[in-house]
C-alpha positions in Angstrom: -0.3 6.3 7.4 -3.5 8.1 8.2 -5.8 8.1 11.1 -7.9 5.3 9.7 -5.3 3.4 7.6 -1.8 2.0 7.9 0.4 0.6 5.2 2.8 -2.1 6.4 5.3 -4.4 4.7 3.5 -7.1 2.9 6.5 -9.4 2.7 7.3 -9.1 6.5 3.6 -9.7 7.3 3.4 -12.8 5.2 6.6 -14.1 6.6 5.4 -13.4 10.2 2.1 -15.1 9.6 3.8 -18.1 8.1 6.1 -18.4 11.1 9.3 -17.7 9.2 10.1 -14.7 11.4 9.2 -13.9 15.0 7.5 -10.8 16.4 10.8 -9.1 17.3 12.1 -9.5 13.8 8.7 -8.4 12.3 8.8 -5.2 14.3 12.2 -4.4 12.7 10.3 -4.1 9.3 7.1 -2.5 10.5 7.2 0.8 12.4 5.9 0.4 16.0 3.7 3.5 15.7 1.9 2.0 12.7 1.1 -1.1 14.7 0.1 1.1 17.6 -2.3 3.0 15.3 -3.8 -0.3 14.1 -4.2 -1.5 17.7 -5.9 1.8 18.7 -8.4 1.6 15.9 -9.3 -1.9 16.9 -9.5 -1.1 20.6 -11.8 1.8 19.7 -14.2 -0.7 18.1 -13.4 0.3 14.5 -13.7 -2.7 12.2 -11.5 -3.3 9.2 -13.3 -1.9 6.1 -10.6 -2.7 3.6 -7.4 -4.5 2.9 -5.4 -4.0 -0.3 -2.0 -4.4 -1.8 0.0 -1.3 -2.8 2.4 -2.5 -5.5 5.9 -1.1 -5.6 7.7 -2.5 -8.7 10.9 -0.5 -8.0 11.2 -1.9 -4.4 11.7 -5.4 -3.0 8.5 -5.1 -1.0 4.9 -4.2 -1.6 2.6 -2.5 1.0 -0.3 -4.1 2.8 -2.8 -1.2 3.2 -5.3 -1.8 6.1 -8.2 0.6 6.4 -10.4 0.9 9.5 -14.0 1.8 9.1 -16.6 3.2 11.5 -17.3 1.8 14.9 -18.5 -1.8 14.6 -20.8 -2.9 17.4 -19.6 -6.5 17.1 -16.1 -5.4 17.9 -16.9 -2.8 20.6 -17.6 -3.2 24.3 -21.4 -3.3 25.0 -22.9 0.1 25.5 -26.5 0.1 26.7 -28.8 2.7 25.3 -30.5 5.4 27.4 -32.6 4.3 30.3 -35.8 5.4 28.5 -35.1 2.7 25.9 -35.6 -0.1 28.5 -38.8 -2.1 28.2 -41.6 -1.2 30.6 -42.2 -3.4 33.6 -45.7 -5.0 33.8 
């Protein structure tokens, strides 16, 4: 896990999304601090810039690598520009 990316269990994520396991069970397979990092990236307004699968042939599970990009205005709270950018009154 890095500041802008997390790798979580692909198998657990698919089973959670499909409704085969609940959130409590999902969190047994995915470290809470990794989910927290993903949440912090999203709350900071950073969009997802990439999703990939990290294959692990010697394990029962592959990784789902989620990478956050730069701040995405569409995902961030509105921040008006400086006052001098406002249109002039007529």
